[in-house]
C-alpha positions in Angstrom: 10.2 -4.1 5.2 13.0 -1.7 4.3 15.4 0.0 6.6 14.5 3.6 6.5 18.1 4.7 7.3 19.4 3.0 4.2 18.7 4.6 0.8 17.1 2.6 -2.0 20.3 2.7 -4.1 22.4 1.4 -1.2 19.8 -1.3 -0.6 19.9 -2.3 -4.3 23.7 -2.6 -4.1 23.6 -4.7 -1.0 20.9 -7.0 -2.5 23.0 -7.3 -5.7 26.0 -8.4 -3.7 23.8 -10.9 -1.8 22.4 -12.3 -5.1 26.0 -12.6 -6.5 27.1 -14.5 -3.4 24.1 -16.9 -3.5 24.5 -17.2 -7.3 20.8 -16.2 -7.9 21.2 -15.3 -11.5 17.6 -14.2 -12.2 17.4 -11.9 -9.1 20.9 -10.5 -9.9 19.7 -9.8 -13.5 16.6 -8.0 -12.3 18.5 -5.8 -9.8 21.1 -5.0 -12.4 18.3 -3.8 -14.8 17.1 -1.4 -12.0 20.6 -0.1 -11.4 21.2 0.4 -15.1 18.0 2.4 -15.4 19.0 4.6 -12.4 22.5 5.1 -13.7 21.1 6.0 -17.2 18.9 8.7 -15.7 21.7 10.1 -13.5 24.0 10.3 -16.5 21.4 11.8 -18.8 20.3 14.4 -16.3 23.7 14.9 -14.6 22.2 14.4 -11.2 22.3 12.0 -8.2 18.9 10.4 -7.8 17.3 10.5 -4.3 14.8 7.8 -3.1 11.8 9.7 -4.5 13.4 9.8 -8.0 14.4 6.2 -7.7 10.8 5.3 -7.0 9.8 7.1 -10.2 12.3 4.9 -12.1 10.9 1.8 -10.4 7.3 2.8 -11.2 8.2 3.3 -14.8 9.9 -0.1 -15.0 6.9 -1.7 -13.3 4.5 -0.1 -15.8 6.6 -1.3 -18.7 6.7 -4.9 -17.4 2.9 -5.0 -16.7 2.4 -3.8 -20.3 4.8 -6.4 -21.6 3.1 -9.2 -19.6 -0.2 -8.2 -21.2 1.3 -8.2 -24.7 3.2 -11.5 -24.2 -0.1 -13.2 -23.0 -1.9 -11.8 -26.0 0.9 -13.2 -28.2 0.7 -16.6 -26.4 4.3 -16.2 -25.0 3.7 -17.5 -21.5 7.5 -18.1 -21.0 8.2 -14.4 -21.5 5.3 -13.3 -19.4 6.5 -15.4 -16.5 10.0 -13.8 -16.8 8.4 -10.3 -16.7 6.3 -11.3 -13.7 9.4 -12.5 -11.8 10.9 -9.0 -12.5 7.7 -7.3 -11.3 8.1 -9.3 -8.0 11.6 -8.1 -7.5 10.8 -4.5 -8.3 7.8 -4.5 -5.9 10.2 -5.4 -3.1 11.6 -1.8 -3.3 8.3 0.0 -3.5 6.7 1.4 -0.4 3.5 -0.2 0.9 0.5 0.6 -1.3 -2.1 3.0 -0.1 -5.6 1.9 0.5 -8.5 3.3 -1.6 -9.6 5.2 1.6 -6.2 6.8 2.0 -6.1 7.9 -1.6 -9.7 9.3 -1.5 -8.9 11.2 1.7 -5.8 12.8 0.1 -7.9 13.7 -3.0 -10.7 15.2 -0.9 -8.1 17.3 1.0 -6.3 18.6 -2.1 -9.4 19.3 -4.2 -10.8 21.3 -1.3 -7.5 23.1 -0.6 -7.0 24.0 -4.2 -10.6 24.9 -4.8 -10.6 22.7 -7.9 -14.0 22.6 -9.5 -13.6 21.5 -13.1 -11.4 19.4 -15.4 -9.3 22.6 -16.1 -8.0 22.2 -12.5 -6.7 18.7 -13.2 -3.0 19.8 -13.5 -3.1 21.8 -10.3 -4.6 18.8 -8.3 -2.3 16.3 -9.9 0.8 18.4 -9.1 -0.1 18.3 -5.4 -1.3 14.7 -5.3 1.7 13.1 -7.0 4.4 13.9 -4.4 2.1 12.5 -1.6 1.4 9.2 -3.2 4.4 8.6 -5.5 5.2 4.9 -5.6 2.3 4.0 -3.3 -0.5 4.0 -5.8 -1.1 3.6 -9.5 -1.0 7.1 -10.9 -3.1 6.2 -13.9 -5.9 5.0 -11.6 -5.5 8.1 -9.4 -5.7 10.3 -12.5 -9.0 8.6 -13.5 -10.4 9.3 -9.9 -9.5 12.9 -10.1 -11.1 13.2 -13.6 -14.3 11.6 -12.3 -14.4 14.0 -9.4 -13.8 17.1 -11.5 -16.1 16.2 -14.3 
């Protein structure tokens, strides 16, 4: 889907220009939100974000929107839920392909064996090695639950 030679920030800029040219206001708004979040983190931390760090920003934005959708539906605000779902769709375009359950299980098996993790006290050690391998490709909350279940 994405051109691997082109960084995520460059791709966002190109997509923003395309949305401006095609006068796609909703898409433009969603892309600008992403760029603002990236810029905010770069300014706060005085760093230039690489693709991995941009994925962390995107994941956080996705989680916020999913939580908002749930809240809006509970509050009977379908109009706002639909807007958030549109933004989720845009954000997903920049995420790498999701990992299968089998791929995740295989990585967990490998890391739990390699670290010798045997109890819940080893959770941090396992999570520290799992995260870089699956960042942006799996729901970290669900992965965390899987690790807990295995170490319990």
